N, C-alpha and C positions, 0 to 999 in steps of 0.2 A: 726486819732490819731495825737495829737500835738507833737512837737519836743521833749518835756520832756519825754513823755511816750515812744516815739520811741527809745530814747536813753536808757531809763531805762529798757525797755523790750527787747532791742536788745541783742541777745546772743553773738554778736561779739564785744561788747564794751569792752575796755581794760582800763588800768590805765590812759593812755594818753588821751583817750576820756573823761574819768571822770573828769580829771583835767581841760580840756578845757570847759567842761560843768559848772563846778564851777566858773571858771573865767568869763564865760559869765553872770552867775547869779549875781556875785559881780558887774560886770560892769553895768548890768541893774539896780541894786538897787542904785548904786552910782550916776548914771546919771539921775535918776528919780527925778524931782523937787517936785512932788506931794506926800504927805505923804500917802494919800489914795491909791494911785497907788502902793506904796511900800508895803503897808499892804496887798493889794490884791495879789501882787506877792509873799509875804511871806506866805500868807494863801495857795496859790496854791502850793508853794514848800512844805509846811508842809503836805498838803494833799497827795502830791505825795510821800513824805517821808514815811508817815504812810502806804500808800498802798504798797510801796516797802518793808517796814519792815514787813508788814503782810504777803506778798508773801514769803519773806525770811523765816519768821517763819514757814510758811506752808511747804516750801521746806525742811527746816531743819528737821521738824517733819517727813515728808514723807521719807526723805533719811538719816535718823539719823544713821542707821547701816553702810551705805556706807561711810558716812562722817566720822564716827568714825574710820573705817578701813583705809580710806585714810589718816586720820590724823596720825594714828599709823605707817603706812608704811612710810609716809613722815618723821616721827621722826626717824625711824630706818635707812632710807637711809641717812638722814642728819648725823647720828652718824657714819655710815660707811665711808662717805666721809671725815669726820673729822679725822677718824682713818687712812685712806689712806694718807691723807695729812701729817700726822705725820710720817708714815713709809717712804714716799718718801723723806721727809726731812732728815730722818736718813740715807737712802741709799745714798743720795747725799753727805752727810757728810762722809760716809764710802768710797765711790768711790774717793772722794777727798784725803782721807788719803791713799788709795791703790795706787793711782797715784803717790803720793809722795814716797811711799815705792818702787814701781816698778821702778821708775826712778833712784832709788839708785842702783838696781841689773839688769840692762838691758842686759849686755853681757851674763851673766850666763843663763838667760831665753831664749835668742836666741839660745844658744847651745843646751839646752834641747829640744826646738821645732824641731830643725833640726834632732836630734836623733830620736824623735818620728815619724817624717815623714819617715825616712829611715827604721825604724823597721816595720812601716805599709806597705811599699812597699815590703819588704822582705816577710812578712806574706802573702801578695797577690800572690807573685811569688810562694811561697811554695804551696799555695792552687791550683794554676794553674798547678804546676808540679804534684801534687797528681791527679788532674783531667786528665792530659795528660797520666799519667801512667795507668789509668783505661780505656783509649780509646780502646786498642786492645781487651780487654775482652768485652766491650760494643759493639764494632764493630762486633765481632764474633757472639754475641747474636742476633744483628739486622740482620746479613746475614743469620744466621740459620733460623730465623723466617721470612726471606724474606721481612723485612721492609727496603727496600733499600734506600728510601728517607731519613729516619732518619740516616741510616748508612753513606750516602753520606754527609749529613750536618755535622755529627760528625767528619768525616774524614777530610773534607775540612777545618773546623774551627780549628781542631787540627794542621793540617799542616800549616795553616796561623799563628797560635800562635808560632809554632816552628821556622818559618822563620823570624818573627819580634820580638815579646816581649821576647821570650825565645831563641833567636838565639845565645846568648852568653854563654849559659849553656852547657859546654862540656859533662856533664853527660847525656844529652839528645840527643847526636849525633846519637847513635845507634837506639834510639827510633824514631828519625826523619827519618833515612834511612829506618827503618822498615815500618813506615807509608807511606813514598813515594812509597815503593814497594807495600804496600797494596793498595795504590791508583791505580796503574796499574792493580793489581789483581782484584780490585773491578770493574774497567773499563771492563776487560775481562768477569767478572761474569755478569755484566749488559748486555753486548752484547750477551753473551751466553743465558741468561734468555730471552732477547728480541727475539732472534731467536727461542728459544724454544716456546715462546708464539705464534710466527708467524707460525711456521711450524709443531708444534706437539701439538697444543692446542686442536684441535677437529678432531679426526679420523673419518672415514666414518663407519657408522653402518647400515644405512637404506638400502643401495643399495644391499649388499650381503645377508642381512637377508630376503629380499623380494623374493629371488629366492632359498631359502634353501630347499623348498619342491621339486623343480624340479631337483636339482643337489644333489650331496652328501653333507651331512650336513657340513657347514663350518662356524659354529657360532663362532669359535675361531679366524676366520680370522680378523674380524674388531676390535676385542679386542686387537690385537697385532700390528695394523698398526701404532699406535702412539709410541712416545718415551717411553721406559720402565718406566721412572719416572712419567709419566702421568697416569699410570694404576690405581691410587687411585681415580681418578675422577669418579663420578657417570655418567652413560649414559645419564640421564636426563639433567645433567649439560653440557654434551658434545654437545648435540643437541640444547641446548638453545642458541639463538643468543646473542652475547655480547651487553650489554647496552652501548649506546653512552654517552660520558662524555661532560658536559657543559664546553666548552673551555673558557668561560668568568670568570669562578670561579677559585679560587686559588686551586691548587692541594694539597690535604692534605692526610695524611696517618693515619689510625686508628690502634693503637698498639694493640687493643683488638680484632680486626677482622682478618679474613683470607684474606691475600692480593690477592690470586688468585681466590677469589669467583667471582669477576667481572673482566673478562679479559681485557675489554676496560680500566677500571680504572687502572688496574695493568700495562698495557702498557703505560698509561699516566704517572704513577709514575716512570717507568723505563726511559722514555724519559726525564722527569724532573730531575731525578738523573744524567743522562748523561750530561744534560745541566749544572747542578750544578758543575759537575766534569770538566766543560769547555772542553768537548769532542765534543760538537756541536758548529759549528761556528755561531757567532752572527752577522756576517756581510758578505757582498758579497766578500770582499777581503780575509777574513779568509776562506771562502768556497772554493775559488780558490786555496789557499795554502794547505788546508787540503783535500787531495784527498781521498774521501770515508772514513772519520774518523771513522764512525760507523762500517764499514765493511759489511753493509747490502747489498749494491748493488752487491758486489763481491761474496757474499754468496748465492744469489738468485738461480743461476743455479745449484751449487752443492747441495743445500738443496732440490730443486725440484727433481733433479736426485736421491737423496737419498730416497725421498718419493716413487718414481717409483720403485727403487730397493727393498725397504722394502715391498711394496705392492706385487711386483712380487714374492718375497720369501714366503710371507704368502699365496698367491694363490697356489703356488706350494705345500707348506706344507699341505694345507687344502684339495686339490683335488688329489694329486698324491698318487697312491697306493704304497705300499712298493715295492721297487725294480724297479719301472717304472719311466720313464721320460716324462714330458709333452711336452718337446721341440721336440719330435719326433712324436707327435700326431697332426692330423689335427682337432683340436677342437677350432675353433675361438670363441666359447662361453666363454672360459676362458680369451681370450683377451678382449672380451666385458666386462667381470667381472672386469678385471684389469683396463680398461680405465674408467669405470663408478666410481670405487672407487677413481681413480686418479683425475678425473674431480671434484668429490665432495671435495676432499682435496685441490685441486688447487683453487677452489672457496673460501674456507675458508682462504687459504693463501692470496688471493687477498683482502679479507675483512679485514684481520688483517693488511696488508700493508696499506690499506686505513686509518685505525685507527692511525697507526704510522705517516702517512703523515699529518693527521689532527693535531696531537700534535706537529709535527715539524713546521707546519704553525703557530701554536700558539707561538712558541718560536722564530723562525727566523723572523726578521722584514720584513714588506712588502716593495715593491720597492719604495714607496713614502717616507719611513722613512730612507732610506740609501742614503747618499751623499758621493761622492768620496772626500777624504781629500785634494787631490792635485788640481783637476780641479773644484771641487764644483758642478759637474754635478751629478744628480741622477743616481744611478746605479741599474740595475734590479737584485734583489736577486733571485737566483734559489735554490730550495731545493736540498738536497743531491741526491735525485732521485725522480722519479714520477711514477704514475701508468702505464704509457706507458712502462717504463723500466720493470716493473713487468710482464705485459702481454706479452711483447716481449720475456722475458726469458721463460715464460710458453709455448709460441708457439715454441720456439727453442727446449726446452726439448721434447715436444710432437712430434715435427718433427723428432727428433732423434729416439724416440720410434717407430714411424710409419715407418721410414726408415728400422729399424731393423726387425719389424714384417711383413712388406710388401715386404721384400726381394728386396729392390730397386736396390741394386748393381747387383745382379744376373739377375734381370729382365731387367735392362737397358742394360746389355751386350747381352742378348738374344733377345732384342727387335728389330723388323724389321719394317720399315715403311709400313703401310697399309692404304688403302683407304676404308672408310666406305660408301661412296656414290656409288662406282662402285664395281662389283664383282671382287675379287682378284684371283679367281680360275675358270677356264673354265672347268666345269665338263662335258660339252657336248663333249669335245674332246675324252672322254673315250668311247662314244657311236657312234661317227661319223665314217663313213667308210673311212679308210685311204688309200690313193693311194700309191702304192710303189714308193719310192724315187729313183731317178736315180742318180748314182754317176757322179759328174761333173769332167771333166778333165781340168786341168789347162793348159792353153796355155801361151806361153811367159814366163815371169819371174815367177818362183814359189814363193809362199808365204813362209815366214820364219816360220818354225815349231819348237816350243820349245820342246826339247827332255826331259828335266828334269825340275821339279818344286819342290821347297823346302818349299812351304808355308804350307805343311801338315806335315813337319818334327817335331820332338819333340822340337828341339831348337826354330824353328819359332813359334810353338804353345805356348811354355812357354813365349817367348818374347812378343808375342801379348797379352797374358793374363796379363803379368806384366804391359804393357802399358795401357790396358783397366782398370786395377785396379787403376792405378795412375790417369787416366783421370776422373774416377768416384769419386764422393765425398766420401771420406773414413770416415765413421762415426764409425767404429768399436772401435778404440782406444779411441776416445773422449767419446763415449757412455759408454764404460767399465770404464774409469777413473772416469767420473762424477758419474755414478750410483753406483759404487762399492767402492768409496773412503770412505764412511761413514760406510757401513755395513760390509766391510771387507770380502766379498765373493771372493773366488778364481776364480769362474766361473760364468758368467752371467746366471741367472735363467730365462729361457724362459718359458712362460706359454703355448705356443703352437708352432707348427712348422711354421717358416716364410713362407709366401706364398702371392702372389699377391691377391688371392681370399679372404684373410682375410678382405679386405675393405668392402665386402658385409655385414658382420656382425656388423661392427662398424660405417658404414657411417652415419646412422640417428642420433645416439647420438653424433657423432663427429661433424656433421653439426650444431646440436643444440648448442653445446659448442662453436663452431666457431662463431655462431650468437651472443652469449653472449659476446665473446671477441670483436667482431666488434661494438657491442652496447656500450661497455665500453671504447673502444679506438677509437679515431677519426683518421681513416685511410685516407691517402692522396687521394688515388684513389678509396676509398670505399671498398677495399679488403684487408684482413689481409694477413700476410705472410704465416700463416698456411693454409688459404684457397687457396692461390696461389699454395702452394705445393700439396695440395690434388687435386686441379683441374689439375695441370700439370701431376701428377701421373696418374690420371684416363684417361686423354685424350691421353697422350703420351705412357703410359705403359699398363694400365689395359685394356682399350678398344682394343688395338692392340693384346694383348695376348688372350683376349676373342674371338676376331675375328679369330685369327690364330687357336686356339683350336677348335672352332666350325667348321671352314672350314676343318681342317684336319680330324675331326671326320666324317663329312658328306662325304668328299672325300673318306675316307676309306670304307664307307658303300655303296657308289654309283660308285666306281671305277670298271671298267671291264664290259664286255658284259653280264655276268651272275649276275649283281648287282640286277636286278629286278626279279631274280628267287629265291633268298633266302628269306625265310619267318621266322618269329619268332617261337620259340618253344611254347609248350602248356602252360608252366608255365607263360611265358610272356603274352600269350593270356588271361589267367585267370586273371592275374594282371591288364590287360587293360580292362577287362570286355567285350571282344568280343568273338563271337562264330566261326568266320572264320579266317583263317590265314591272317596276314598282312605282307607286305613287310618289311624286316629288314631295308631297306633304309628309308622307310617312318617313321617307329618308331624311327629310329635314328634322323631323321630331327625333328620329333615332340619333342623328348626329348631335343634336343639342343634348340629348340624354347621355350620349357618350362623353360629351364635354363635362357634364355634371358628374358622371362616374369618375372621370379623371380628377375632377376637383375633390371628390370624396377621398381619393387616394393621396392627392397632394395636400389637402387640408383635413386630415382624419378627425381632428377635434370637432369639426362641424359636419360630420357625416350625416347625422340625423336631419340637419337643416337642408342639406342637399337632397337627401332622400325624400323629405317632405316636398321639396320643390319638384322632384321628379314625379311624385305621385300627383301633385296638382296639375302638372303639364299633361300627364297621362289622362287624368279625369277630363280635362278640357278637350283633349284630342279624342277621347272616347265619345264624349257628347257631340263633338263635331262629326265624327263618323256616323254616329247614330242619327244625327239630324240629316246628313247627306243620304243615308240609307232610307230614312223615312221620306225624304224628298223624291226619291226614285220610285218607291213602292206605294206611296200614298196617293190616292185618287183625288187630285185637285185639293180643294180645301176640306173635303170630307175626311172623317176619321177612318173610313173604310179603305182597305188596302187591296192590292191585286191578289188574285187567288193564290198564287205561289207563295207570296209573303205570308198570307194568313195560314197556309198549311205548314210553312217552315216554322212558324211560331207556335203552332198547335203541338202540345206536349205529346199526345198519343201518336200523331203522324210522325213527328220528329223522332220520337223514341223508336218507332217501327223502322223508319228509314235508317237510323243509326245501327239497328240490329241486323241489317241485311249484309250478306257476305261482301258485296261490292264496297260498302262503306268500311267494313272492318279490314278488308284487304287494302283499302286506301290508307288507313291508319297504320297498318303494318308496313306498307311500302315507305311511309314517311320515317318509320323507325328502322328501315332497311332490314326488316325481318321477313324475308320472303320464303323461308324454308318450309313454313307450315302451310298446309292446304286446308282451307277452312271447311269446305264441304264438297260433296260430289256434284257432278253435272245435273243429276236428277233433282237434288236438293236445291240447287241454284234455280233451276227452272220452276220448281214449286214455289219458292219464295218470290221470284219475279212475277209468277202468276198471281200470287197473293197481293203484291203491290199493284199490279194492273187492275185487279178486282176492286181494291180499295179506291183507286182513282176513278174507275168507271162508275162505281156506286155513288161517288160524290158528284160526278159531273154529267154523266150520260142521261140521268133522269131529268135533268134540268132542261130548260130551253137553250137556245143558242147563246153561247157565252158572249157577253157584251165586250166590245173592243177595249173599253177603258179598264177592264179587269185583267188585261194582259199587258206586258211591256212590249209596245210596238216598235220602239226605237232600239235597234240592235246595239247602238253605241252605248246605251244605258247598261245593257248586259255586259259589254266589254268593261264598263266602269265597275260594275259589281265584281267581275272577275279580277280586275286590278285591285279592288279593295280586298278581296279574299287573299290573293297572293301576298299583298303588302302586309296585311294584318297578321297573316300566319307567319310570315318571315319575321315581322316585328315581335310577335308574341314569343317566337322561339328565342330570339336574342334576349328578350326580357326574362324569359324563363332561365336562361343561363346565368343572367345577372342575379336572379333570386337564389339560385343554387350556390353561387359564390357568397352571397350575403348570409345564407343559412349556415354555410360552413364557418362563418365568422361570428355567428350568433352565440351569445353566452350559454344558451340552453341547448345548443346543437352538439350532437355526439359524432357528427361526421368529420372526416379528415380528408378534405379535398385539397390536392396540391394545386396551387395557383401558379399559372405560368407568368403572371405579372405581379406587381406589388399587391399586397393584400388589401382588402377593403376593411375599414374600421368596423367594429361591432356597432350594430344599430338596435333600436328598440323593437321589441316583438310586435308592437302595435303598428309601426310603420311598415315592417316587413309583411305582416298579414294584409295590410292595405295594398301593398304592391302586388302580392300574390292574387288578390281579388281582382285587381285591374288587369293583370295578365290573363286571368280566366275570362274576364269580360271581352278582351280583344280576341281571345281564341274562340269564344262562343260566337261573336259577331262574324268572324271569318268562316266558321262552320255554317252559320246561318246563310251567309252569302253563297256558299257552295251548294247547300241544300236548295236555296232559292233557284239557282241556275238549273239544278237537276229537275226541279219541279216545273220551272218555267218552260223548259223545252217540252215537257210532257203536256203542260196546259196548252201550249201552242198546237200540239197534235190534236188535242180535243177541239180547240177553237176552229181549226181548218177541216177536220175530218167529220165532225158531227153534222155539218151541213151537207156533206157528201151524200148521206143517206136520207136526211130529212128534207132537203130542198131540191135535189137533182132528180131527173127522170131517167129510169132505167128500163122503160118499156116502150121506147120510141121505135118508129118504123125504120129509121135510118141508122145505119151503123156508123157511130161517131168514132173516128180513128184516134182522136186526141183524148188524153185522160181528162178527168174532171178539173175544172178551173181551180177549185179549192185545193186539189192535190198539187197542181202546179204551183199555187201560192205557198203551200206547205214546203214543197221542195226548195223553192226560192228562199223561203224563210229559214229553213234548216241550213242551206248553203251559206246564207249570210251569217247566221249564228256560228257556223263552223269556221268561217273565215275570220270572225272576230275572236272567238274563244281559243282557237288553236294557237294564236299568237300571244294570248294572255294567260293561258293555263298550262301547267305542266302536263306531260303526256298522260300520266296515270289519272289525273283529275279530268282531263279532257275525255278520256275513256269512260270515266265514271259518269260524265254528263250524258253521253250518247249510248252507253252500254244498255243492252236489253230494250232499246227503243223500238227495234223491229217487233219484238214480242208485244209491246204495248200497242203499236199501230195495228198489228194483226188482230189483237183482242178488240180494239175499238171498232174496226171494220166488221169483224165477225159478230160483235154484239149489236152493231147498227143494222143488222139484217132485219131486226124486228120493226125498224122504222120504214122499211121499203114497202110501198103499197103493192107493187107487182114488178116483175122483171121478166124480160125475154132474153133470147140469145144475144141480141145486141147489147143489152144491159149487162149480161154476164161477161161479155168480152170487155166492155168498158170498165167494169169493176176489176177484172184481171189486169187491164192496162194500168189502172190506178195502182194496184199492188206492185206491179212490175216497175212502174216509174219510181215509186217510193223505195223499192228494194234497190234499184240501181243507185239512187241518190245516197241511201244509207250505206251501201257497200263502198261508195267512194269516200264517205266520211269515216266509217269505222275500219275500212280496209279488211272487212270480213264479210262473207256472204251471209245475209240474214235469212236463214232457213225458216224462221217463223213466218215470214211473208209467203214462202212457198206453201206452207201449211194452210195459210188463209186463202191463198189462190186456189188450192185444191178443194178447199171447203166450198167456195163458190162454184167451182167446176162440177160439184155434185149436182148442181141444178140442171145440168144437161141430162141427167139420168132421171128416170121416174122413181118414185119412192120404193117400189118393189125391188128394183135393181139395187137401190141403196141398201135395202135390208139384206139382200143376198150378199152384197159386198161386205157388210158387217159380219154376216155369219161366216163368210169365207175367210176374211183377213182380220176380223176383229174390229172393234170401234176405234177410230182415230180421234173422235171428238166426244164431247160430253152429251149426256142425254138431252139437256136443255138446248144445246146447239143443234142437235138433230131435230128437235121439236120445232125450233125457229125455222130451220131449213124446210121442213115439211109444210109448215104453215104458209111460208112465202110461196112454195110450189102450188099449194092449193089456191092462194089468192091470185097467182099468175095463170092458173088453168081453171076457169070457172066450171068446166064440166065435172070437176071432182066435187062431190057433195060433202057437206060437213060430216055427214054420217060416215062416209068413207075415210075422212081424215081421222075421226075417232078410232076407227078400226086400225088404221095405219099406226097411230100413236100407241094403241094397245099392243100391236105386234112389235113395235119398236121397244116398248118396255120389256116385253118377254124376251126379245133377242138380247137386249142389253143385260138383263138379269142372268140369262143363260150364259152369255159369254163371260160375265164377271165371275159367276160361280165356277165356270170351267177354268178360268185363269187362276182363281184362288186355290182350286184343288191341285 
């Protein structure tokens, strides 16, 4: 495209460009010398003009309407502009004339302007006065609806106006004084409302309701724990945790909502209102000058004490029957109810204080933002108080409550130092044989003897009591003042009787709450003050009193020589589930140990201390039982004991007796495992024969047994039987306790399900010590049973050995009565049976008298060697002896003693001559041993002098041949 077309078609060409284009054309035509050239240029321009005109016509035709409209608008705008020019010209002329006129009345106009300004200011002041006059009414409305932030802003602004803009108005002086007074009243109202939100916003409900089924219905208790003004709140709202407020947002108050619907926001509003009232310091310097401006810190302890007092009153009202007092009842469950309610409310108080502190942190500047005005050094800003102060006051109040209910003052005065690792009382001294003390004569200078002592006088006792009361921390007045200051009670309402033992019911929830406190508060030594108090109380007072109480109870039951003779009554037997009498001392010790076991569960932290206490008690009682046992079996002051006791302590004899089927079956019956049969009848007879041979070999070769070497008093045997039953029962219960402790031991792999609360883990050393003590009691119980078993047999030796050694069996007269020693034996056995059948279980009674017939027959058969001679009357007398014993033993064992028939038949062989006996052996076989036949032939020879010794040797030789022949025949 050439330059002409570009210029013509360019949409951006203007009037200036068009004129330049025309000038160039004129300049080209004027400078061109050739006519033809000019004609060409002219033709080209004409052509371009025509084209432009054509395009212009086309454009006008295409945009005719728009062009018409634009033309009309332009005409209208041009007209408006012309009209405006005319008006401006007129205004300019009018202003010029006004200026001329104003210049003529300048002073009068200035006066009128000043009057207008003054009237305007007066109208504004009147409006402010009207608004100020409405402030009290609006303020009352805001306070009634609890919109405290609006009330504070209104009051602060009103006072500010009265102090500055309206300060000169005398008519407002009374209103100003009233609003200043309302300022202080509003401050007190805000503090009161803030304390109300902190201490009475959420009462406890869940704790008391969950136990309403087990106690007397106390549903009204939790509804009355809060302040009476809060009773309108719904329970669901009470239990709902407060929503936290975003501290970065501006605190606003909704006049259309309920201010108390969100406690956290309401507390933020109250704190903001206090700050607006300038009751919260905004710098470190003002914080130091204004000591506790909000009064929150100083009210923590009284308010907490008031919570305890109100809760105590409600517990008393809910559980006390008409006319009764809970303070005289040992019902620690009411104390537990009180503390759980108090713990719940204290947690809520701490949560509310935390919300208050968060809002205070939002208002009070951070340490980096505060600089000392004099030195220019940054000063650390501290809040009015912190959570450590709150938890400290909570612990202090709880400590006062615990001191009151745990009776710390009385207990501390009665407390005596005790040692839990060593026995504090030597009970063995009650059973030891005391030597008579000789009076000592003083030589030389005599000692000074005080004739009078006044320490037990009334004056001295009252003085000492006064000193003790003043030395002990007196919590009474402080507790009463703090707790009763708000509720106005004339007397402190105790929910149960103060006692040291109340700690057992409250220890677990108390420890859980202390753990919460220690988690919330960073303690310097890792232990809170409340934990230190509880620990000191338990270690210095409670454990000592428990030890003293248990020791005195056991000492009273085991004191004196007759301590092991007293047994429990039938009701106690039935309660314990036993069929035989138990020693009162054992049951007393068991009950005290059960109490200590319960204390291990109630106070698991001190499980090792209680277990050591149990072990010490068991050691003392073990020594007591051993002393009593020695007092029975020991011969006077000599160290020598009765024969049965010596054998029971002999390891070989004891081991042999424990290996017998009768003992093993006894152990199996205790385990209720009776399905197994230990051995056959023949094996049992062989073992019984071995037992009889051992006893005969130890006693029959000696002279007559002295009376002091047997237990002649049958009641002593009953005592031993009672000791056995008691200690075996006691050891069984202790063994169960050991199993439960072993299941809780850190090194144990057992998983025993406990029917009750679990025991705490204990040290392996204490557990091993307990197991050793259980073994000692079990061993002593078994020794007592072995002693009875052996004592009955020693009595048989004591009465039957003189039958052959001292009696005459060759008299001319047939004595129809048994031997006097046999009658004494029967009487003695009957007396022992009468005593032991009431004291021992049936299987143990059977063990005592079982195989006794075999022993008696063996004794009398072996005693044939001590008979000098015997005739038919003597044979009859010996048979009467055996028959009398057989009848008595049958009545005792309720089974025919066939072994005595065997012995009687043995003596009846004396009716026959030796040859007939040999023939009988050949015919039926030997019923007795070779030695027994030899003793029989020897007595026959001594009873018949016509038989010479040579003939006796021949008979013995034949006997040997016959015995060998029959034994060989039976073996083949």
